[in-house]
C-alpha positions as CSV (number, residue, x, y, z in Angstrom):
1,M,0.0,0.1,0.1
2,T,1.4,3.3,-0.9
3,K,1.8,6.3,1.3
4,S,-1.1,8.3,-0.4
5,Q,-3.2,5.2,0.0
6,I,-2.8,5.1,3.4
7,V,-3.2,8.8,4.1
8,F,-6.4,8.6,2.2
9,K,-7.9,5.7,4.2
10,T,-6.9,7.8,7.2
11,L,-8.7,10.7,6.4
12,L,-11.8,8.6,5.3
13,L,-11.9,7.1,8.9
14,C,-12.1,10.2,10.3
15,I,-14.8,12.1,8.1
16,L,-17.2,9.2,8.3
17,P,-18.0,9.7,12.0
18,L,-18.3,13.5,11.5
19,A,-20.9,13.0,8.6
20,F,-22.9,10.5,11.1
21,V,-22.8,13.1,13.9
22,S,-24.0,15.8,11.3
23,T,-26.8,13.9,10.2
24,A,-27.8,13.1,13.9
25,Q,-27.4,16.8,14.6
26,A,-30.1,17.6,11.4
27,Q,-32.7,15.9,13.2
28,A,-33.4,17.6,16.2
29,S,-36.1,16.9,18.8
30,R,-37.0,20.7,18.8
31,T,-36.9,23.0,16.1
32,W,-37.6,26.8,15.8
33,V,-39.1,29.2,12.9
34,S,-38.8,33.0,12.7
35,G,-40.0,35.4,10.3
36,V,-36.3,36.4,10.0
37,G,-34.8,33.0,9.9
38,D,-33.4,31.2,7.0
39,D,-34.2,27.5,5.9
40,T,-30.7,26.8,5.3
41,N,-30.0,27.0,8.9
42,P,-30.0,24.3,11.6
43,C,-33.2,25.5,12.9
44,S,-31.8,26.1,16.2
45,R,-33.1,28.7,18.7
46,T,-30.3,30.9,17.8
47,A,-30.3,30.0,14.3
48,P,-34.1,29.4,13.6
49,C,-35.4,28.5,9.8
50,R,-37.8,30.5,8.1
51,T,-40.8,28.1,7.2
52,F,-42.4,24.9,8.7
53,S,-41.5,22.9,5.5
54,G,-37.6,24.1,6.1
55,A,-37.7,23.0,9.7
56,I,-39.8,19.7,9.5
57,S,-36.8,18.0,7.6
58,K,-34.5,18.8,10.5
59,T,-36.9,17.7,13.2
60,A,-37.0,14.0,14.6
61,V,-39.8,11.9,14.5
62,H,-42.0,12.8,17.5
63,G,-40.1,16.2,17.8
64,E,-41.7,19.7,17.8
65,I,-41.3,23.0,16.0
66,N,-42.0,26.2,17.8
67,C,-42.0,29.8,16.7
68,L,-40.0,32.3,17.9
69,D,-42.0,35.3,16.9
70,P,-44.9,36.5,14.5
71,G,-44.9,35.3,10.8
72,S,-46.6,33.5,8.1
73,Y,-44.4,30.5,7.7
74,G,-45.9,28.5,4.8
75,P,-47.9,25.5,4.0
76,L,-46.7,22.3,5.3
77,T,-46.7,18.4,4.3
78,I,-46.4,16.1,7.5
79,T,-45.0,12.7,6.8
80,K,-44.0,11.7,10.6
81,S,-45.2,12.1,14.1
82,I,-44.7,15.6,15.0
83,T,-45.8,18.5,17.1
84,V,-46.5,22.1,15.5
85,D,-46.8,24.2,18.6
86,C,-46.7,28.1,18.5
87,H,-48.8,28.9,21.6
88,E,-48.6,32.7,22.5
89,I,-47.3,33.6,19.3
90,F,-49.4,34.6,16.1
91,A,-48.2,31.8,13.7
92,G,-50.0,31.9,10.5
93,V,-49.8,29.9,7.3
94,T,-51.4,31.3,3.9
95,N,-52.7,28.7,1.6
96,S,-53.9,30.5,-1.0
97,S,-55.2,28.2,-3.9
98,T,-53.8,25.4,-2.1
99,Q,-54.1,23.7,1.3
100,G,-52.4,24.8,4.4
101,V,-51.3,21.3,6.2
102,L,-51.5,18.0,4.4
103,I,-51.1,15.1,6.9
104,S,-50.3,11.9,4.5
105,Y,-50.1,8.9,6.8
106,D,-49.3,6.6,3.7
107,S,-46.1,8.3,3.7
108,F,-45.1,7.6,7.4
109,A,-42.2,5.3,8.1
110,V,-43.2,1.9,9.0
111,T,-41.3,2.4,12.6
112,D,-43.3,5.4,13.1
113,T,-46.0,3.6,15.2
114,R,-47.3,6.1,17.1
115,K,-48.7,8.1,14.1
116,S,-49.4,11.1,16.2
117,V,-49.7,15.0,14.7
118,R,-50.5,18.0,17.0
119,L,-51.2,21.2,15.5
120,R,-51.8,24.1,17.9
121,N,-52.2,27.8,17.7
122,I,-51.6,28.1,14.2
123,N,-53.7,30.6,11.9
124,Y,-54.6,29.1,8.1
125,Q,-55.4,32.0,5.9
126,G,-57.0,31.0,2.6
127,S,-57.1,34.5,1.3
128,N,-60.5,33.5,-0.5
129,T,-58.8,30.7,-2.9
130,G,-57.7,28.4,-0.5
131,T,-58.6,24.8,-0.7
132,R,-58.4,23.4,2.6
133,G,-57.1,24.4,6.0
134,I,-56.2,20.8,6.9
135,R,-56.5,17.5,5.0
136,I,-55.8,14.3,6.6
137,I,-55.2,11.4,4.2
138,G,-54.2,7.5,4.4
139,G,-55.2,4.0,3.6
140,A,-54.4,0.9,5.7
141,A,-51.3,2.9,7.2
142,S,-53.6,5.2,8.9
143,A,-54.8,2.6,11.5
144,G,-54.4,3.9,14.8
145,S,-53.5,7.3,13.9
146,R,-53.9,10.3,15.9
147,V,-54.5,13.9,15.0
148,H,-54.9,16.9,17.5
149,V,-55.9,20.4,16.3
150,Q,-56.1,23.0,19.2
151,D,-56.5,26.8,19.7
152,C,-56.3,27.3,15.6
153,L,-58.3,29.5,13.0
154,I,-59.1,28.4,9.9
155,D,-60.5,31.1,7.2
156,G,-61.1,32.2,3.5
157,D,-61.1,28.4,2.0
158,F,-63.3,29.6,-0.9
159,G,-61.2,27.5,-3.5
160,S,-62.5,24.0,-4.5
161,P,-63.5,21.8,-2.6
162,G,-63.3,24.6,0.1
163,R,-63.2,22.7,3.3
164,G,-61.8,23.8,6.7
165,I,-60.7,20.4,8.1
166,E,-61.0,17.5,5.8
167,D,-60.2,13.8,7.1
168,V,-60.4,11.2,4.1
169,R,-58.7,8.6,6.2
170,T,-60.1,4.9,4.9
171,G,-57.8,3.1,7.2
172,G,-59.0,4.7,10.6
173,G,-57.8,6.5,13.3
174,S,-58.9,9.7,15.4
175,L,-59.4,13.5,15.4
176,L,-59.8,15.6,18.2
177,V,-60.5,19.5,17.4
178,T,-60.6,21.9,20.5
179,N,-60.8,25.6,21.0
180,T,-60.9,26.3,17.3
181,T,-62.8,28.5,14.9
182,V,-63.3,27.6,11.4
183,R,-65.1,30.3,8.9
184,N,-65.8,31.5,5.4
185,V,-65.3,28.2,3.7
186,A,-67.2,27.4,0.5
187,G,-67.8,23.8,1.5
188,T,-67.9,21.9,5.0
189,A,-66.2,23.5,7.9
190,I,-65.4,20.2,9.8
191,S,-65.5,17.0,7.2
192,H,-65.1,13.0,7.4
193,A,-66.1,11.9,3.9
194,P,-63.9,9.2,2.5
195,S,-64.3,8.2,-1.0
196,S,-64.3,4.8,-0.4
197,G,-64.1,2.4,2.5
198,T,-66.1,2.1,5.8
199,T,-63.6,1.6,8.5
200,R,-64.3,3.6,11.8
201,V,-62.8,7.3,12.3
202,D,-63.7,8.6,15.8
203,I,-64.1,12.6,15.5
204,T,-64.3,14.6,18.6
205,I,-65.1,18.2,18.6
206,D,-65.1,20.7,21.3
207,N,-65.5,24.3,22.2
208,V,-65.5,25.1,18.3
209,R,-67.1,28.0,16.6
210,I,-68.2,27.4,12.8
211,F,-69.6,30.3,10.7
212,N,-70.3,30.9,6.9
213,C,-70.3,27.6,5.2
214,L,-72.0,25.1,3.2
215,F,-72.1,22.5,5.9
216,G,-70.9,23.0,9.4
217,V,-69.9,19.6,10.5
218,A,-70.6,16.4,8.3
219,V,-69.9,13.0,8.7
220,S,-70.1,9.8,6.5
221,N,-68.8,6.1,5.8
222,G,-68.0,4.8,9.1
223,G,-67.2,7.9,11.0
224,R,-68.4,8.4,14.5
225,M,-68.4,12.2,15.3
226,V,-69.1,13.7,18.7
227,I,-69.4,17.6,19.0
228,T,-70.0,19.6,22.3
229,N,-70.1,23.0,23.8
230,S,-70.1,24.5,20.4
231,V,-71.7,27.0,18.2
232,V,-72.7,26.2,14.2
233,S,-74.2,29.3,12.5
234,G,-74.7,30.6,8.8
235,C,-74.3,27.3,7.0
236,T,-76.2,27.5,3.5
237,N,-77.3,23.8,3.5
238,A,-77.1,22.4,7.1
239,G,-75.5,22.9,10.4
240,L,-75.0,19.3,11.3
241,F,-75.0,16.5,8.5
242,A,-74.7,12.6,8.8
243,E,-75.2,10.1,6.1
244,G,-73.6,6.8,5.0
245,P,-73.9,5.8,1.5
246,L,-70.8,3.5,1.8
247,G,-71.3,2.6,5.7
248,A,-73.2,3.7,8.8
249,S,-72.2,7.0,10.2
250,E,-72.9,8.5,13.8
251,L,-73.0,12.0,15.1
252,L,-74.0,12.9,18.7
253,A,-74.3,16.8,19.6
254,D,-74.6,18.2,23.1
255,K,-74.5,21.4,24.3
256,V,-74.3,23.0,20.7
257,V,-76.1,26.1,19.0
258,I,-77.5,25.5,15.9
259,N,-78.7,28.7,14.4
260,N,-79.3,30.5,11.2
261,N,-78.2,27.7,8.9
262,G,-80.4,26.6,5.9
263,T,-81.2,23.4,7.8
264,G,-80.3,23.1,11.4
265,I,-79.6,19.3,11.5
266,Q,-80.0,17.1,8.5
267,Q,-79.7,12.9,8.4
268,T,-79.9,11.0,5.3
269,A,-79.8,7.2,4.6
270,G,-77.0,5.6,6.8
271,G,-76.6,8.2,9.4
272,T,-77.6,8.2,12.6
273,I,-78.2,11.5,14.7
274,R,-78.4,12.1,18.7
275,V,-78.8,15.5,20.1
276,G,-79.1,16.8,23.6
277,N,-79.1,20.0,25.7
278,S,-79.0,22.1,22.5
279,E,-80.6,25.1,20.7
280,I,-82.1,24.5,17.3
281,T,-83.2,28.2,16.4
282,N,-83.6,30.6,13.5
283,N,-82.8,28.1,10.7
284,L,-84.0,29.2,7.6
285,T,-85.7,26.2,5.7
286,N,-85.8,23.7,8.4
287,G,-84.9,23.0,12.0
288,T,-84.4,19.2,11.0
289,S,-84.7,17.1,8.0
290,G,-84.8,13.2,8.3
291,T,-84.6,11.4,11.4
292,V,-83.0,13.3,14.3
293,N,-83.3,11.4,17.8
294,S,-83.5,13.8,20.8
295,F,-82.8,13.0,24.5
296,G,-85.7,15.3,25.3
297,N,-83.9,18.4,26.6
298,N,-83.4,20.4,23.6
299,R,-85.0,23.7,22.8
300,T,-86.2,24.9,19.3
301,A,-87.8,28.1,18.2
302,G,-87.9,30.4,15.1
303,N,-87.1,27.8,12.6
304,A,-88.8,28.4,9.2
305,G,-89.9,25.0,8.5
306,A,-90.2,21.7,10.3
307,T,-88.3,20.5,13.5
308,T,-89.1,17.3,14.2
309,L,-87.2,15.5,16.8
310,T,-87.6,11.8,17.7
311,P,-87.6,10.9,21.6
312,I,-85.2,8.3,22.5
313,G,-85.4,8.5,26.3
314,L,-85.1,10.9,28.7
315,D,-81.9,12.8,29.8
316,S,-79.6,11.8,32.8
317,H,-79.9,13.7,35.9
318,D,-76.7,15.6,37.3
319,K,-76.6,12.9,40.1
320,G,-77.0,10.0,37.8
321,Q,-80.6,9.3,38.3
322,Q,-82.7,8.6,35.1
């Protein structure tokens, strides 16, 4: 072996460990974005990135992206378990003519078994042409997946199909939406509407405000949706909607104000709706359409057309007595 070959191999042995160290450092457990950042940076607190998409490639699975200051941080495609949390910082995603966040479970690594995505305190601005604020997709790989949306605002999605949160997973999973506002969308504010399959997806919606849409919340094809402590108003077709052309769906509403929609609550074949402790008021066409089951403790007033509720039992007393 020549002297030059010995030197080359020695250098190679020194460089390879450094390369592995560099790769490990690129996948930090916590990264940062800033309005004055740069995506060529390592996304550390002192050298933040400029966009969410720049930061996610440098964030480890199960890691977290945080915001240092107010800014618009661009659309994002998520392909691993991660948290994007900008609590107490005005963080935005401008999604003109596109979607704000796409969560694609078919692109998650097989080793990513938790399959959990958390989005907190982000404003999604469609600027009148956005297509969706948040879209969740996945086939068999979505089984056991979880999405948490908290303290968010979704606005201005008048592009096609114009949905605030769209969940089309066909392999199952769950969605939790809390303390969030969805307004000014051309289609459905919060939708579970897979084009195929009937695998159950569980959707829980709490303390959510929905205004100016086609449908407020809609569930179909195996979905199980619960909405509580919320307001649904100004939806042209219906405030609450359940159907099941491919598989039975269920919707339970408790302590919900359903006001000033076309139809307050609409059920079609394959959908089951149960309502308790809720207000169905001032809806412009009908208070209800189809079979809407009532626990007997709802109030209706001012609806232009029919408001037919089917009794299914008494409400439970606060001390547990029937």
